N, C-alpha and C positions, 0 to 999 in steps of 0.2 A: 784195186785191192780185192783179193778173193775173200770169201766168207771165212775160210779157215785162217787166213792171215789176220783178219780183223778180230777173230776170237782170241788169238794168241797175243796180238799186239796191245790189247787193252788191259789196263790194270783191273778193270771190272770184268766179270764174266758175262759175255753177251749170251742171252738165252733165246731171244726172239727178235726177228727183224723182218720188216716188209720193205720192199723196194718197188716203187711206182705201181702199187696195188690199185687196180681199178676193177669195177664190177658193173656189168650192164645187164638189164632185164628188158627184153623186147626193145632193144636199141635205146632204152632210157638209162642214162648214166646214174647209178646209185652211189658209187664211190669213185672218186677221181684221184689218181696218183698219190696214194697214201704212203708216206715214208715214216717208219716207226721203228724204234729200237728199244728193247727192254733188257736191262741188266739185272743180274742177281741182286736182291736186296731192295730193289726199287718197287714202289707201289704206284699204280696208275688208276685214275678214275676217268671213265669215258662219259662225257656229258654232251648234251645237245638237244635241240628241239625235237618234237615228234617228227618221225619220218626223215631224220637226218642221216641215218645209216648206222647207228650204234649196234643194233642187233645184227645187221648184215655183216659188219666188220667182225664181230665175235664169231658168227657162223663161218666166215672165211678162215679165220685163225684156227678154229676148231676142226676144220675139214668137213663141216656139214654142207658147205657150198664150195664149188670150184671157182677159182679166180678166172676172170676174163683176160686180164692183162696184168703183168707184174709177177713178182715172186714172193713167197713166204719162206723164210728160213727159221729153223729152230735148231737148238744145239745138237740133237741127235738125228734129225731128219730134215731133208730138203723136199719141199712140196712145190711143184710147178704145174702149170696149165697142162 
């Protein structure tokens, strides 16, 4: 299913999605295969231990860092490696 199809086929409006998002720094795996979907009206909290990748995940979503593997989709823009 394409991104455009999944946006139209859902009752909820899909705003943000990651598919198999991974990020490496100096060959060290910081994030591994993150699959995430966020729909309009939902609220999410990202929790985890120190150095678990919370800030790295947000930096990837915001475009401050580039993904190593995987894709980030948002409603108006497609970001790829």
